[in-house]
All heavy atoms as an XYZ file, in Angstrom:
677
protein
N      61.509     97.000    134.498
C      62.986     96.588    134.214
C      63.213     95.262    135.008
O      62.883     95.143    136.247
C      63.985     97.647    134.682
C      65.280     97.348    134.460
S      66.531     98.608    134.687
C      66.199     99.139    136.255
N      63.825     94.303    134.237
C      64.234     93.052    134.862
C      65.755     92.910    134.996
O      66.307     93.201    134.094
C      63.660     91.881    134.059
C      63.987     90.569    134.584
C      63.305     89.519    133.858
N      63.724     88.133    134.428
C      63.766     87.116    133.611
N      63.243     87.058    132.506
N      64.152     85.927    134.087
N      66.149     92.472    136.135
C      67.699     92.392    136.479
C      67.992     90.946    136.337
O      67.508     90.110    136.897
C      67.809     92.858    137.964
C      69.262     92.795    138.469
O      70.026     92.229    137.744
O      69.444     93.308    139.454
N      69.198     90.801    135.554
C      69.744     89.418    135.236
C      70.969     89.318    135.970
O      71.697     88.336    135.892
C      69.952     89.157    133.799
C      68.688     89.086    133.044
C      68.207     90.265    132.301
C      68.066     87.955    132.872
C      67.089     90.134    131.510
C      66.802     87.894    132.198
C      66.479     88.992    131.510
N      71.420     90.252    136.844
C      72.617     90.027    137.504
C      74.036     90.685    136.915
O      73.712     91.198    135.777
N      74.956     90.475    137.504
C      76.274     91.052    136.916
C      76.882     90.271    135.748
O      76.863     88.972    135.923
C      77.357     91.249    138.167
C      78.704     91.623    137.574
C      76.823     92.125    139.190
N      77.358     90.981    134.896
C      78.088     90.323    133.627
C      79.429     91.002    133.585
O      79.671     92.096    133.868
C      77.258     90.378    132.431
C      76.012     89.571    132.272
C      76.920     91.815    132.040
N      80.349     90.039    133.193
C      81.807     90.742    133.024
C      82.578     89.901    131.989
O      82.164     88.870    131.512
C      82.449     90.670    134.423
C      82.935     89.239    134.820
N      84.125     88.726    134.500
C      82.232     88.302    135.409
C      84.264     87.529    134.894
N      83.070     87.179    135.435
N      83.636     90.487    131.549
C      84.658     89.941    130.803
C      85.962     90.339    131.083
O      86.169     91.548    131.131
C      84.356     89.911    129.286
C      85.270     89.068    128.393
C      84.900     87.852    128.278
C      86.344     89.658    127.890
C      85.796     87.011    127.472
C      87.168     88.813    127.078
C      86.919     87.445    126.849
N      87.069     89.519    131.248
C      88.328     90.009    131.499
C      89.183     89.735    130.243
O      89.262     88.569    129.726
C      89.060     89.090    132.652
C      90.478     89.370    132.848
C      90.751     90.795    133.310
C      90.898     88.371    133.939
N      89.760     90.778    129.570
C      90.657     90.696    128.431
C      92.030     90.695    128.914
O      92.390     91.704    129.555
C      90.184     91.741    127.496
O      91.143     91.589    126.317
N      92.852     89.738    128.589
C      94.285     89.743    128.841
C      94.937     89.890    127.472
O      94.744     89.016    126.567
C      94.621     88.431    129.612
C      94.028     88.319    130.768
C      94.280     86.795    131.434
C      94.392     89.219    131.853
N      95.898     90.838    127.449
C      96.694     91.005    126.103
C      98.164     91.220    126.612
O      98.483     91.577    127.607
C      96.227     92.260    125.456
C      94.794     92.292    124.994
C      94.656     91.288    123.855
N      93.302     91.119    123.423
C      92.783     91.798    122.294
N      93.601     92.419    121.573
N      91.561     91.547    121.990
N      99.007     90.755    125.520
C     100.367     91.047    125.698
C     100.946     91.740    124.467
O     100.649     91.447    123.350
C     101.145     89.529    125.818
N     101.912     92.531    124.601
C     102.605     93.287    123.468
C     103.447     92.427    122.661
O     103.418     92.597    121.521
C     103.391     94.445    124.119
C     104.149     95.176    122.951
C     102.705     95.479    124.821
N     104.250     91.468    123.198
C     105.262     90.691    122.398
C     106.503     91.452    122.461
O     106.735     92.450    122.993
N     107.605     90.645    122.030
C     108.946     91.089    122.097
C     109.112     92.406    121.388
O     109.881     93.345    121.885
C     109.844     90.030    121.577
C     111.257     90.554    121.642
C     109.745     88.751    122.421
N     108.641     92.548    120.113
C     108.870     93.762    119.321
C     108.232     94.886    119.967
O     108.812     96.011    120.001
C     108.367     93.556    117.816
N     107.015     94.695    120.457
C     106.304     95.876    121.114
C     106.990     96.377    122.393
O     106.977     97.463    122.744
N     107.523     95.346    123.095
C     108.283     95.588    124.296
C     109.521     96.483    123.932
O     109.863     97.449    124.621
C     108.789     94.427    124.940
C     107.902     93.781    125.944
C     107.696     94.593    127.254
O     108.647     94.971    127.751
O     106.566     94.942    127.581
N     110.306     96.096    122.839
C     111.350     96.911    122.427
C     111.077     98.302    122.016
O     111.688     99.269    122.500
C     112.142     96.154    121.295
N     109.894     98.496    121.340
C     109.446     99.817    120.846
C     108.986    100.577    122.013
O     109.383    101.784    122.212
C     108.399     99.717    119.812
C     108.740     99.087    118.534
C     107.701    101.053    119.650
C     107.777     98.547    117.527
N     108.271    100.029    122.978
C     107.802    100.593    124.148
C     109.028    101.192    125.000
O     108.972    102.201    125.613
N     110.027    100.340    125.089
C     111.180    100.749    125.903
C     111.871    101.894    125.250
O     112.292    102.838    126.107
C     112.170     99.418    126.096
N     112.089    101.874    123.901
C     112.688    103.090    123.144
C     111.904    104.303    123.482
O     112.329    105.374    123.745
C     112.927    102.662    121.835
C     114.002    101.717    121.634
S     114.374    101.638    119.788
C     112.915    100.793    119.291
N     110.475    104.184    123.378
C     109.611    105.298    123.532
C     109.634    105.880    124.972
O     109.529    107.065    125.138
C     108.215    105.015    123.118
C     107.977    104.777    121.639
C     106.591    104.256    121.281
O     105.899    103.639    122.067
N     106.176    104.497    120.129
N     109.909    104.921    125.980
C     109.989    105.409    127.319
C     111.259    106.288    127.520
O     111.227    107.204    128.238
C     110.007    104.157    128.245
O     108.834    103.494    128.226
C     110.187    104.596    129.653
N     112.300    105.774    126.938
C     113.527    106.665    126.998
C     113.498    107.997    126.346
O     113.877    109.005    126.810
C     114.734    105.792    126.434
C     115.198    104.520    127.154
C     116.236    103.763    126.447
C     115.651    104.952    128.479
N     112.762    107.979    125.262
C     112.693    109.244    124.323
C     111.580    110.164    124.851
O     111.515    111.328    124.452
C     112.577    108.893    122.905
C     113.713    108.122    122.468
S     113.409    107.336    120.802
C     112.840    108.668    119.768
N     110.454    109.540    125.474
C     109.305    110.357    125.951
C     108.281    110.271    124.916
O     108.519    109.919    123.698
N     107.147    110.775    125.253
C     106.075    110.932    124.239
C     105.139    109.645    124.541
O     105.095    108.886    125.545
N     104.156    109.450    123.560
C     103.192    108.500    123.482
C     103.697    107.091    123.362
O     104.489    106.819    122.554
C     102.119    108.792    122.393
C     101.056    107.777    122.312
C     100.164    107.985    121.214
C      99.074    106.987    121.087
N      98.144    107.096    119.998
N     103.317    106.170    124.228
C     103.813    104.846    124.237
C     102.726    104.040    123.361
O     101.865    103.383    123.833
C     103.852    104.172    125.682
C     104.685    104.870    126.412
C     104.699    104.258    127.959
C     106.268    104.873    125.917
N     102.784    104.140    121.994
C     101.794    103.679    121.148
C     101.555    102.192    121.340
O     100.469    101.727    121.204
C     102.186    104.122    119.710
O     103.384    103.536    119.297
N     102.579    101.377    121.456
C     102.400    100.031    121.688
C     101.509     99.569    122.756
O     100.742     98.756    122.656
C     103.841     99.255    121.710
N     101.701    100.418    123.833
C     100.860    100.169    125.003
C      99.469    100.591    124.951
O      98.618    100.087    125.315
C     101.622    100.627    126.273
C     102.844     99.878    126.568
C     104.063    100.600    126.593
C     102.954     98.545    126.893
C     105.289    100.049    126.879
C     104.070     97.886    127.266
C     105.229     98.620    127.151
O     106.444     97.931    127.439
N      99.335    101.889    124.375
C      98.062    102.527    124.230
C      97.318    101.580    123.224
O      95.976    101.518    123.459
C      98.077    103.965    123.866
O      98.807    104.068    122.614
N      97.879    101.282    122.089
C      97.051    100.385    121.213
C      96.534     99.047    121.955
O      95.421     98.536    121.728
C      97.861    100.010    119.908
C      98.096    101.324    119.164
O      97.472    102.372    119.323
O      99.071    101.216    118.300
N      97.456     98.508    122.722
C      97.174     97.213    123.408
C      95.970     97.496    124.581
O      95.035     96.757    124.473
C      98.383     96.725    124.176
C      98.274     95.460    125.037
C      98.107     94.398    124.084
C      99.468     95.456    125.977
N      96.011     98.584    125.106
C      94.936     98.932    126.111
C      93.641     99.205    125.367
O      92.576     98.554    125.779
C      95.387    100.072    126.937
C      94.515    100.399    128.188
C      94.586     99.569    129.329
C      93.575    101.372    128.089
C      93.782     99.805    130.321
C      92.806    101.619    129.211
C      92.859    100.794    130.255
O      91.978    101.104    131.267
N      93.618     99.864    124.326
C      92.410    100.133    123.604
C      91.750     98.877    123.065
O      90.513     98.626    123.085
C      92.680    101.181    122.353
C      92.935    102.491    122.847
C      91.637    103.227    123.394
O      90.513    102.870    122.904
O      91.879    103.988    124.333
N      92.622     97.908    122.521
C      92.161     96.685    122.001
C      91.518     95.834    123.177
O      90.408     95.288    122.946
C      93.376     95.905    121.438
O      92.979     94.649    121.024
N      92.223     95.854    124.313
C      91.675     95.144    125.472
C      90.309     95.642    125.969
O      89.465     95.037    126.342
C      92.626     95.131    126.607
N      90.247     97.036    125.843
C      89.066     97.725    126.389
C      87.854     97.376    125.457
O      86.807     96.995    126.004
C      89.168     99.203    126.355
C      89.837     99.966    127.570
C      90.041    101.366    127.230
C      88.937     99.775    128.749
N      87.997     97.440    124.162
C      87.166     97.068    123.231
C      86.592     95.682    123.420
O      85.387     95.317    123.410
C      87.486     97.308    121.846
C      86.543     97.000    120.826
C      86.911     97.481    119.334
C      85.812     97.127    118.285
N      84.538     96.552    118.650
N      87.595     94.641    123.338
C      87.202     93.356    123.531
C      86.289     93.065    124.862
O      85.429     92.399    124.852
C      88.414     92.350    123.556
C      88.021     90.942    123.567
C      89.281     90.014    123.850
O      90.180     90.392    124.454
O      89.162     88.947    123.292
N      86.894     93.561    125.906
C      86.151     93.263    127.223
C      84.731     93.949    127.143
O      83.720     93.270    127.681
C      86.975     93.863    128.336
O      87.035     95.209    128.374
N      84.500     95.129    126.547
C      83.134     95.643    126.496
C      82.292     94.857    125.601
O      81.200     94.363    125.858
C      83.252     97.042    126.067
C      81.858     97.747    125.897
C      81.269     98.226    127.033
C      81.159     97.698    124.711
C      80.035     98.810    127.060
C      79.926     98.392    124.605
C      79.362     98.842    125.753
N      82.864     94.378    124.411
C      82.073     93.610    123.346
C      81.627     92.344    124.063
O      80.542     91.854    123.892
C      82.876     93.516    122.136
C      83.004     94.745    121.465
O      82.241     95.854    121.641
O      83.802     94.765    120.362
N      82.539     91.643    124.608
C      82.294     90.327    125.165
C      81.437     90.334    126.390
O      80.542     89.440    126.538
C      83.529     89.497    125.479
C      84.495     89.308    124.449
C      83.939     88.269    123.574
C      84.820     87.884    122.398
N      84.492     86.794    121.602
N      81.429     91.301    127.210
C      80.556     91.617    128.227
C      79.072     91.810    127.761
O      78.137     91.268    128.254
C      80.945     92.735    129.221
C      79.975     92.956    130.321
S      79.827     94.670    130.833
C      79.388     95.627    129.372
N      79.062     92.647    126.685
C      77.671     92.888    125.999
C      77.122     91.637    125.444
O      75.866     91.340    125.602
C      77.853     93.881    124.978
O      78.311     95.162    125.491
N      77.983     90.700    124.906
C      77.500     89.451    124.346
C      76.891     88.480    125.385
O      75.877     87.928    125.183
C      78.549     88.680    123.555
C      78.993     89.428    122.237
C      80.218     88.639    121.660
O      80.421     87.536    121.990
O      80.944     89.314    120.905
N      77.638     88.489    126.546
C      77.186     87.728    127.614
C      75.826     88.261    128.237
O      74.988     87.464    128.430
C      78.293     87.671    128.803
C      79.394     86.837    128.418
C      80.341     86.837    129.587
N      81.451     85.888    129.349
C      82.498     85.586    130.199
N      82.500     86.284    131.311
N      83.463     84.829    129.909
N      75.735     89.538    128.211
C      74.405     90.089    128.691
C      73.330     89.774    127.811
O      72.146     89.311    128.305
C      74.613     91.613    128.808
N      73.459     89.859    126.513
C      72.564     89.352    125.515
C      72.073     87.877    125.730
O      70.836     87.597    125.419
N      73.042     87.055    126.036
C      72.648     85.654    126.197
C      71.843     85.401    127.333
O      71.087     84.365    127.355
C      73.895     84.809    126.241
C      74.692     84.649    124.878
C      75.671     83.615    124.905
N      76.738     83.671    125.985
C      77.951     84.189    125.773
N      78.232     84.799    124.460
N      78.751     84.274    126.690
N      71.799     86.392    128.271
C      70.942     86.185    129.363
C      69.490     86.624    129.160
O      68.575     86.419    129.937
C      71.342     87.063    130.662
O      71.299     88.421    130.417
C      72.891     86.624    130.982
N      69.295     87.430    128.131
C      67.960     87.936    127.718
C      67.916     89.254    127.944
O      66.920     90.060    127.668
N      69.026     89.996    128.410
C      69.069     91.426    128.602
C      69.331     92.232    127.265
O      69.643     91.570    126.261
C      70.287     91.700    129.463
N      68.768     93.346    127.336
C      68.804     94.239    126.156
C      69.725     95.620    126.511
O      69.850     96.547    125.693
C      67.515     94.610    125.526
C      66.646     95.458    126.355
O      66.975     95.797    127.518
N      65.467     95.693    125.871
N      70.263     95.591    127.696
C      71.080     96.619    128.096
C      71.935     96.231    129.284
O      71.653     95.238    129.975
C      70.121     97.818    128.608
N      73.106     97.058    129.566
C      73.891     96.805    130.730
C      73.982     98.185    131.328
O      74.343     99.195    130.677
C      75.228     96.281    130.296
C      76.186     96.033    131.510
C      75.130     95.007    129.432
N      73.707     98.183    132.669
C      73.781     99.569    133.318
C      75.006     99.448    134.394
O      75.400     98.366    134.788
C      72.466     99.873    134.067
C      71.980     98.810    135.099
C      71.474    100.143    132.964
C      70.881     99.202    135.887
N      75.441    100.592    134.795
C      76.543    100.637    135.797
C      77.807    100.035    135.364
O      78.472     99.456    136.112
N      78.124    100.190    134.075
C      79.388     99.663    133.473
C      80.620    100.268    134.049
O      80.638    101.516    134.237
C      79.246     99.835    131.940
C      80.634     99.459    131.297
C      78.212     99.149    131.316
N      81.513     99.467    134.424
C      82.720     99.995    134.965
C      84.000     99.067    134.218
O      83.657     97.921    133.839
C      82.910     99.658    136.513
C      81.895    100.278    137.262
C      82.222    101.750    137.467
N      81.298    102.451    138.365
C      80.203    103.087    138.038
N      79.808    103.102    136.850
N      79.558    103.590    138.998
N      85.174     99.718    134.232
C      86.384     99.021    133.716
C      87.429     99.094    134.767
O      87.488    100.034    135.544
C      86.861     99.766    132.516
C      86.293     99.424    131.174
C      86.472     98.359    130.370
C      85.280    100.281    130.573
N      85.796     98.475    129.307
C      84.940     99.644    129.311
C      84.695    101.523    130.824
C      83.938    100.063    128.530
C      83.799    101.985    129.950
C      83.427    101.381    128.722
N      88.164     98.053    134.871
C      89.343     97.928    135.834
C      90.434     97.495    134.974
O      90.384     96.454    134.225
C      89.028     96.917    136.847
C      88.033     97.342    137.918
C      87.852     96.230    138.912
O      88.262     95.205    138.844
O      87.051     96.534    139.892
N      91.565     98.261    134.999
C      92.744     97.909    134.222
C      93.829     97.657    135.165
O      94.033     98.138    136.185
N      94.420     96.405    134.760
C      95.724     96.008    135.551
C      96.945     96.417    134.905
O      96.916     96.375    133.636
C      95.669     94.464    135.690
C      94.391     93.880    136.362
C      94.198     94.392    137.697
O      95.212     94.512    138.491
N      92.960     94.758    138.047
N      97.897     96.862    135.479
C      99.172     97.464    134.972
C      99.934     96.568    134.051
O      99.590     95.328    133.992
N     100.800     97.173    133.355
C     101.687     96.463    132.538
C     102.724     95.621    133.314
O     103.586     96.266    133.897
C     102.383     97.443    131.565
C     101.489     98.143    130.628
C     101.050     99.491    130.830
C     100.819     97.461    129.614
C     100.194    100.163    130.129
C      99.827     98.102    128.764
C      99.626     99.402    129.084
N     102.682     94.437    133.186
C     103.706     93.639    133.747
C     104.423     92.818    132.696
O     103.734     91.933    131.993
C     103.087     92.608    134.804
C     102.382     93.413    135.896
C     104.135     91.710    135.411
C     101.458     92.411    136.786
N     105.543     93.065    132.438
C     106.354     92.550    131.267
C     105.516     92.559    130.005
O     105.393     91.533    129.329
C     106.841     90.976    131.503
O     105.677     90.215    131.775
C     107.765     90.989    132.696
N     104.885     93.722    129.708
C     104.232     93.944    128.352
C     102.821     93.368    128.382
O     102.287     93.180    127.241
N     102.246     93.099    129.528
C     100.850     92.571    129.561
C      99.934     93.502    130.179
O     100.313     94.270    131.071
C     100.937     91.172    130.118
N      98.632     93.439    129.788
C      97.583     94.172    130.493
C      96.314     93.391    130.548
O      96.057     92.529    129.851
C      97.269     95.467    129.595
C      96.185     96.244    130.188
C      96.866     95.054    128.260
C      96.631     97.401    131.113
N      95.754     93.542    131.562
C      94.358     92.917    131.741
C      93.162     94.063    132.044
O      93.487     94.953    132.758
N      92.166     93.854    131.284
C      91.023     94.946    131.547
C      89.826     94.007    131.740
O      89.514     93.280    130.936
C      90.910     95.675    130.274
C      89.666     96.651    130.417
C      92.142     96.577    130.039
N      89.254     94.334    132.912
C      87.917     93.621    133.262
C      86.860     94.726    133.118
O      86.952     95.775    133.598
C      87.930     93.197    134.785
C      86.809     92.285    135.044
O      86.260     91.703    134.283
N      86.363     92.442    136.279
N      85.773     94.347    132.237
C      84.578     95.200    132.194
C      83.265     94.557    132.766
O      83.217     93.239    132.606
C      84.400     95.453    130.727
S      83.009     96.574    130.246
N      82.714     95.296    133.602
C      81.436     94.532    134.312
C      80.388     95.502    134.321
O      80.521     96.759    134.461
C      81.863     94.020    135.548
C      82.414     94.967    136.575
C      81.641     95.433    137.576
C      83.666     95.409    136.600
C      82.114     96.502    138.556
C      84.280     96.139    137.378
C      83.398     96.763    138.425
O      83.909     97.696    139.341
N      79.216     95.081    134.547
C      77.975     96.007    134.859
C      76.696     94.964    135.038
O      76.904     93.694    135.084
N      75.545     95.400    135.248
C      74.366     94.769    135.517
C      73.546     94.584    134.216
O      73.128     95.558    133.640
C      73.608     95.410    136.552
O      74.363     95.535    137.857
C      72.351     94.588    136.964
N      73.278     93.346    133.914
C      72.636     93.095    132.797
C      70.986     93.169    133.140
O      70.620     92.703    134.088
C      72.635     91.675    132.213
N      70.302     94.073    132.343
C      68.819     94.226    132.488
C      68.014     94.239    131.300
O      68.690     94.289    130.198
C      68.678     95.759    133.162
C      69.252     95.708    134.444
C      69.253     96.822    132.237
N      66.833     93.970    131.338
C      65.920     94.031    130.231
C      65.083     95.197    130.497
O      64.369     95.375    131.463
C      64.929     92.811    130.211
C      63.737     92.786    129.186
C      64.427     92.693    127.738
C      62.951     91.595    129.409
N      65.237     96.220    129.579
C      64.460     97.337    129.673
C      63.265     97.404    128.633
O      63.418     97.085    127.473
C      65.386     98.727    129.140
C      64.609     99.988    129.403
C      66.647     98.711    130.060
N      62.038     97.613    129.208
C      60.945     97.526    128.446
C      60.318     98.991    128.263
O      60.386     99.835    129.133
C      59.845     96.691    129.131
C      60.404     95.283    129.250
C      59.443     94.336    130.123
O      58.435     94.795    130.520
O      59.822     93.234    130.499
N      59.757     99.271    127.104
C      59.182    100.579    126.881
C      57.907    100.876    127.696
O      57.304     99.849    128.212
C      58.608    100.573    125.418
C      58.871     99.230    124.908
C      59.639     98.408    125.944
N      57.732    101.988    128.158
C      56.629    102.529    129.005
C      55.345    102.419    128.293
O      55.105    102.624    127.236
C      56.844    103.788    129.618
C      57.956    104.005    130.557
C      58.143    105.526    130.923
C      57.827    103.052    131.749
């Protein structure tokens, strides 16, 4: 196995004015905050996909020890950082 080092990608997303209004109403009424959960899912997918692309550009065919870090909603925004170690795994 060959190690290419840490690769990462930070995805920053914002809900927008309409999403903020919907989120505020859902907060008052209770239940799932769909505007925020959709935003978070989108940021997670983008950060993982872009991190994987960066790993591939190094010559790696796998990423091990993958972790996500999410930053809280500040005025309708979220940041998700995905990182791991890019490696080349060869068959035995």
